[in-house]
C-alpha positions, 0 to 999 in steps of 0.5 A, spaced: 379 594 244 376 593 237 370 590 237 373 582 235 367 581 230 368 587 225 376 588 225 379 580 228 377 577 222 382 572 220 384 573 213 380 579 213 386 586 214 392 583 212 400 587 214 401 591 209 394 594 211 395 594 218 401 597 219 401 602 212 407 602 208 405 608 204 406 612 209 411 610 212 415 613 206 411 619 206 413 626 205 411 630 211 404 629 210 403 622 216 409 623 223 410 616 225 409 615 232 410 608 234 411 602 230 411 594 233 411 588 229 403 588 229 401 595 226 404 603 225 402 609 228 401 616 224 400 623 226 396 628 221 401 634 220 397 639 221 400 644 213 403 639 210 403 637 204 404 631 201 405 628 194 402 621 190 409 617 189 410 611 184 412 605 187 419 605 186 419 612 190 417 609 196 420 602 194 426 607 195 424 612 200 422 604 205 429 603 205 432 610 205 435 612 212 434 618 212 426 616 212 427 613 218 432 618 222 426 621 227 423 616 228 429 612 231 430 618 235 424 619 237 423 612 239 430 611 243 427 617 247 421 616 248 420 608 249 428 608 251 428 599 253 422 598 249 425 601 242 430 596 241 424 589 242 420 594 237 426 595 232 427 588 232 419 585 233 418 590 226 425 588 222 422 581 224 415 583 220 418 587 214 422 581 212 418 575 213 411 578 212 412 584 208 417 581 203 421 587 204 428 586 206 432 591 204 428 595 211 428 589 215 436 589 214 435 597 216 431 596 222 436 591 224 442 594 225 438 602 227 437 597 234 444 593 234 447 600 233 444 602 238 441 598 243 448 592 243 447 589 250 439 588 249 437 581 249 431 581 244 435 584 241 441 580 240 434 574 240 432 577 233 438 578 230 442 571 232 434 569 228 436 572 224 443 570 222 440 562 224 
């Protein structure tokens, strides 16, 4: 685990930094491997070229289902029953911590659509609707 003296200083690391907002909107340079409510992990793609994006382009790409489609498929296939709860946890973080309701809505509706019988997905949906 990370050295708490260096990496767990309260207030030093903000959710925007730990979740790498710009990387989620990457146009091919980075591949999202894992995400939950606390952090995201990416892989640098070999031979991929990324272009600099404006804040409005990043905002648009973050709320575009196509940006997330491959990650959703991979999550469902590799994480199986943990995928829905992680998507739901991520949705709560995007809504409350990152103040990005459009991204949260996309994650939440995808979790509910793909995992409608999952109790944790239902719990997060109920909390959102409450």
